[in-house]
N, C-alpha and C positions, 0 to 999 in steps of 0.2 A: 378460757377464763375460768377462775376459781369461783366455786358457788357462793361464798362469802362476798366477791368482788360483785357478782351479778346482783346479789340483796341489797348491796350497798348503791350501788349506780340506779338501780329500780326505785329504792327510797330516796335518792336524791333527786331523781325524775319526779317522782309524785310528790314531794314536798314541793318542788318548783311549782308544778302546776296548780297545788294546793294554793301557794302564795301568789299565785297570778289571779287566780280566782278570788281570791280574799281583798287584792287590791282591786279587782275590777267591779266587784259586787260593793264591797265596803266604800271605797274613795271615788267611783266614777258614778254607780248610780242611787248613792244615796247622800252626795257632798253639798245639797241644797239646805240639809238641815244641821250642819255642824258649820262651826267656826274654821276658818284656814289653818290656823296654827294648832289644833285640835285634829284636823285631816293628817298632816304633817308629822305629828307626835305619833298617833297612833300606825301610821305607815312604817314607819322604821320600828316601831316597837313588834309589829308582825315579820317585819323583814329580818331583824336583829333575831328574834327569838325562834325564826323558823331555820335559818341557816345556824345558828347556834345547834340546834337538834340534828342538823346532818353532820356537824363536826364534832360530836358529843358521840353519836352512835358511830362515825367512823374511827375515831378513836379508840372504842372501846373494843371494836371488831379487830383493829389493825395495829395498833398501838401508836398511830401516826395522825396528823391533823392533816386534812385536805378535804376537799369538796369531792374529786372522783378519783379513783382507782382504776385506771386501764394499763398500765404500764406491768407488764408480764413479768417473774424474776424466775427466768431458766435457766 
């Protein structure tokens, strides 16, 4: 694998773990203090921003929009 692909896939996994922790901590541990609509809206904003960051990072490094880069072009 190319070094840039390794960096991108590591970033994607790290961002997915971060989003999972945000979802768990923010929306399952503190959901008693918020209205259900606020929880739903905040959840979608975190997920949208997180995966947009992956797509922008991937586009900047590889010139294409995708979440993962496993295919080898040999």
